[in-house]
C-alpha positions as CSV (number, residue, x, y, z in Angstrom):
1,M,0.0,0.0,0.0
2,S,3.0,2.3,0.1
3,A,3.7,5.0,-2.4
4,P,7.2,6.5,-3.0
5,G,8.1,10.0,-3.4
6,P,9.3,13.0,-1.4
7,T,6.8,14.7,0.9
8,S,8.5,17.9,2.1
9,A,6.9,19.9,-0.7
10,E,3.4,18.9,0.3
11,P,1.4,21.8,1.7
12,T,1.3,21.8,5.5
13,L,-0.9,24.3,7.4
14,P,-0.3,25.4,11.0
15,E,-2.3,23.0,13.2
16,L,-3.5,23.3,16.8
17,P,0.0,23.0,18.4
18,E,1.5,25.7,16.2
19,V,-1.4,28.1,16.8
20,E,-1.4,27.3,20.6
21,T,2.4,28.0,20.7
22,V,1.9,31.4,19.0
23,M,-1.0,32.3,21.2
24,R,0.9,31.6,24.4
25,A,3.8,33.7,23.2
26,L,1.6,36.6,22.4
27,A,-0.2,36.3,25.7
28,A,3.1,36.3,27.6
29,R,4.3,39.5,25.9
30,L,1.2,41.5,25.0
31,T,-1.4,41.0,27.8
32,G,-2.1,44.4,29.2
33,R,-0.4,46.2,26.4
34,R,-2.1,49.1,24.5
35,F,-2.2,49.6,20.7
36,V,-0.5,52.9,19.9
37,R,-0.2,52.4,16.1
38,V,-1.7,50.1,13.6
39,E,-0.4,50.1,10.0
40,Q,-2.6,48.4,7.4
41,R,-1.1,48.0,3.9
42,R,-3.9,46.2,2.1
43,A,-7.7,46.0,2.3
44,D,-7.9,42.2,2.5
45,L,-6.2,38.9,3.2
46,R,-8.3,35.9,2.5
47,F,-11.4,38.1,3.2
48,P,-11.8,41.8,3.5
49,L,-10.3,43.3,6.7
50,P,-12.7,45.2,9.0
51,D,-13.5,48.7,7.9
52,G,-11.5,51.3,9.7
53,L,-9.4,48.7,11.5
54,P,-6.5,51.0,12.6
55,G,-8.8,53.5,14.3
56,R,-10.8,50.8,16.0
57,L,-7.7,49.3,17.6
58,E,-5.5,52.3,18.4
59,G,-5.9,53.2,22.1
60,R,-7.4,49.8,22.9
61,T,-5.8,47.5,25.5
62,L,-5.4,43.7,25.1
63,R,-7.0,42.1,28.2
64,H,-6.3,38.4,27.5
65,F,-5.8,35.8,24.8
66,G,-7.5,32.5,23.9
67,R,-7.7,30.0,21.1
68,R,-10.6,28.3,19.4
69,A,-9.5,25.6,17.0
70,K,-6.9,27.3,14.8
71,Y,-8.2,30.8,15.6
72,I,-6.3,33.1,18.0
73,Q,-8.6,35.3,20.0
74,A,-7.3,38.6,21.4
75,H,-9.9,40.1,23.7
76,L,-9.9,43.9,24.0
77,D,-11.0,46.3,26.7
78,D,-14.0,47.6,24.8
79,G,-15.9,44.3,24.6
80,R,-14.6,43.3,21.2
81,S,-12.2,40.5,20.2
82,L,-9.8,40.1,17.3
83,L,-10.0,36.8,15.6
84,L,-6.8,35.8,13.8
85,H,-6.1,32.8,11.6
86,L,-2.7,32.1,10.0
87,G,-4.0,30.3,6.9
88,M,-1.3,28.4,5.0
89,S,1.7,30.8,5.3
90,G,0.8,33.4,7.8
91,R,3.1,34.4,10.7
92,L,2.7,36.6,13.7
93,L,6.2,37.8,14.6
94,L,7.2,39.8,17.6
95,D,9.7,42.6,17.0
96,G,12.5,41.9,14.5
97,E,13.0,43.6,11.1
98,S,10.3,44.5,8.6
99,R,9.4,41.5,6.4
100,G,9.0,43.4,3.2
101,P,6.0,43.3,0.9
102,H,4.4,40.4,2.7
103,E,4.0,42.3,6.0
104,H,0.4,43.3,5.6
105,L,-0.3,44.5,9.2
106,T,2.0,46.0,11.8
107,F,0.9,46.6,15.4
108,T,2.9,48.8,17.7
109,F,2.3,48.8,21.5
110,D,2.8,51.2,24.3
111,D,5.9,49.3,25.6
112,G,7.6,49.4,22.1
113,S,6.7,45.9,21.2
114,V,5.9,45.4,17.5
115,L,3.8,42.5,16.2
116,R,4.0,41.8,12.4
117,F,1.4,39.9,10.4
118,V,3.3,38.4,7.5
119,D,1.5,36.3,5.0
120,P,3.0,35.6,1.5
121,R,0.0,33.6,0.2
122,R,-2.7,35.8,1.9
123,F,-4.8,32.9,3.2
124,G,-4.7,34.4,6.7
125,M,-7.8,35.9,8.2
126,L,-8.6,38.7,10.7
127,D,-11.9,40.0,12.0
128,L,-13.4,42.0,14.9
129,A,-16.4,40.6,16.8
130,A,-18.2,41.3,20.0
131,T,-16.6,39.2,22.7
132,D,-19.8,38.0,24.2
133,T,-21.0,36.6,20.9
134,V,-17.7,35.5,19.4
135,D,-18.5,31.7,19.8
136,G,-21.3,32.3,17.3
137,H,-19.1,34.0,14.7
138,R,-19.5,32.5,11.2
139,W,-15.9,31.2,11.4
140,L,-16.4,29.4,14.7
141,A,-20.1,28.4,15.1
142,H,-19.8,25.1,13.2
143,L,-16.6,23.8,15.0
144,G,-16.5,20.6,16.9
145,H,-14.8,19.5,20.1
146,E,-11.5,21.0,21.4
147,P,-9.2,17.9,21.6
148,L,-7.6,19.1,24.8
149,G,-10.9,20.1,26.4
150,N,-12.8,18.2,29.0
151,A,-15.7,17.5,26.7
152,F,-13.6,15.5,24.3
153,S,-13.7,11.9,25.5
154,G,-13.9,8.3,24.1
155,P,-17.7,8.4,24.2
156,A,-17.8,11.8,22.5
157,L,-15.6,10.7,19.7
158,L,-17.5,7.4,19.3
159,A,-20.7,9.4,19.0
160,G,-19.2,11.6,16.3
161,L,-17.9,8.6,14.3
162,E,-21.2,6.7,14.5
163,G,-22.5,5.9,11.0
164,R,-19.6,7.5,9.2
165,R,-18.4,5.4,6.3
166,T,-15.3,7.6,5.7
167,P,-11.8,6.4,6.8
168,V,-11.1,7.3,10.4
169,K,-8.1,9.5,9.5
170,V,-10.3,11.6,7.2
171,A,-12.9,11.8,9.9
172,L,-10.4,13.1,12.4
173,M,-9.6,16.0,10.0
174,D,-13.2,17.1,9.9
175,Q,-13.3,20.3,12.0
176,R,-17.0,19.7,12.7
177,L,-16.0,16.6,14.7
178,V,-12.8,17.7,16.5
179,V,-10.7,20.8,15.7
180,G,-7.1,21.3,15.0
181,V,-6.1,17.7,14.3
182,G,-4.7,18.2,10.8
183,N,-2.7,15.9,8.6
184,I,0.4,15.6,10.7
185,Y,-1.2,14.9,14.0
186,A,-3.9,12.6,12.7
187,S,-1.2,10.3,11.3
188,E,0.8,10.5,14.5
189,S,-2.2,9.9,16.7
190,L,-3.4,6.9,14.8
191,H,0.0,5.3,15.0
192,R,0.2,5.8,18.7
193,A,-3.3,4.3,19.1
194,G,-2.5,1.3,16.8
195,I,-5.4,2.1,14.5
196,A,-5.0,1.8,10.7
197,P,-5.9,5.1,8.9
198,W,-8.1,3.4,6.3
199,R,-10.4,1.8,8.8
200,L,-14.0,3.0,8.4
201,A,-14.9,5.5,11.2
202,L,-18.0,3.5,12.0
203,S,-15.8,0.4,12.8
204,I,-14.2,2.1,15.7
205,G,-15.4,0.6,19.0
206,P,-15.4,2.0,22.6
207,E,-11.9,0.7,23.5
208,A,-10.3,1.9,20.3
209,A,-12.0,5.3,20.7
210,D,-10.6,5.7,24.2
211,R,-7.1,4.8,22.9
212,L,-7.5,7.3,20.1
213,V,-8.6,10.2,22.3
214,A,-5.6,9.5,24.7
215,A,-3.2,9.4,21.7
216,I,-4.6,12.6,20.3
217,R,-4.2,14.4,23.6
218,D,-0.6,13.0,24.1
219,V,0.5,13.9,20.6
220,L,-0.9,17.5,20.7
221,T,0.6,18.0,24.2
222,D,4.0,16.8,23.2
223,A,3.9,19.0,20.1
224,I,2.9,22.1,22.1
225,D,5.8,21.4,24.5
226,A,8.1,21.2,21.5
227,G,6.9,24.5,20.0
228,G,5.0,22.9,17.2
229,S,6.3,21.3,13.9
230,S,8.3,23.3,11.4
231,L,8.2,21.8,7.9
232,R,7.7,24.8,5.5
233,D,6.3,28.1,6.5
234,Y,5.7,27.8,10.3
235,V,7.9,29.5,12.8
236,Q,7.2,30.6,16.4
237,S,6.5,34.2,17.1
238,N,10.1,34.9,17.9
239,G,11.1,33.5,14.5
240,E,12.5,30.2,15.8
241,L,11.5,26.8,14.4
242,G,9.4,24.3,16.2
243,N,11.0,21.0,17.1
244,F,8.3,18.4,17.1
245,Q,9.2,17.3,13.5
246,N,12.2,15.7,15.2
247,A,9.9,13.4,17.1
248,F,7.7,12.2,14.3
249,R,7.0,8.5,14.5
250,V,5.4,8.1,11.0
251,Y,4.7,11.4,9.3
252,D,7.1,12.1,6.4
253,R,9.0,8.9,7.2
254,A,8.0,6.6,4.3
255,G,10.5,3.8,3.9
256,R,12.2,4.4,7.3
257,P,11.8,1.9,10.1
258,C,8.9,2.0,12.5
259,G,10.2,2.6,16.0
260,G,7.9,-0.1,17.3
261,C,8.5,-3.1,15.0
262,G,11.3,-2.0,12.7
263,R,9.3,-2.5,9.5
264,P,9.2,0.3,6.9
265,I,6.7,3.1,7.3
266,E,4.3,3.3,4.4
267,R,2.5,6.1,2.6
268,I,-0.9,6.3,0.9
269,V,-3.0,9.3,-0.3
270,Q,-6.4,9.9,1.2
271,T,-8.6,12.8,-0.1
272,G,-5.5,14.3,-1.7
273,R,-3.4,14.2,1.5
274,A,-0.5,12.0,2.3
275,T,-1.1,9.5,5.2
276,Y,1.8,7.7,6.9
277,F,1.4,4.5,8.9
278,C,2.9,1.2,10.0
279,G,1.1,-1.7,8.3
280,H,2.2,-4.1,11.1
281,C,1.5,-2.0,14.3
282,Q,-1.7,-0.4,13.1
283,R,-4.8,-2.5,12.5
């Protein structure tokens, strides 16, 4: 079932650990800081930016930060929140030099800190919404369980997989079921849980669902601790690379030995995305 070929050129989007890492860095540096200058260099990214954005932010103070799925939430002192999504190539970089024509937004704060939104492909997103209704925002309202939240459990996953005739790996990447588990972490979690990625979602039983939830939590926690995975565009807010790619057990390792049994890792394509697995350890 394996398919040869390099994978480093395959598109990889920032997933939950990368977004969580950036959010935590922003929270540590910018909580309590006041916007003194906002420079906007274009009218849109993936979607149009809010009208009058600089004037609506300048003078406002950042009260606290959060994350929903792959969206960073920056809550302001006027009852509104910024929603930020990195898209495919977006970066939120603290301080450093200007990043040229791809630096579309620059935020300067009262302590001299500078946050730069750099996005060569312009698939990033930014919007302003009322904080008390932000969960119902059109970008968030349809989203499923947070994989590190208390509501995500074996029974919850089992209920979401019931009746689905899609492969379990594809189901895990459905943001309506569970958020932030993209291509990398779905492959890694299924390997840790010993579940083959082509198994139909409806074939997963209670014991396997419990194993899979535990594996997802462990993989995401390990990745956050490592600062995320850097394969192409992603860097942390200080410009440094994440390190979890050095701990991959299967992702991007086709032909290399499985750490569990020593047999070669295999690669298939599911819904246009590469999937990596061990045909011996995963059933």
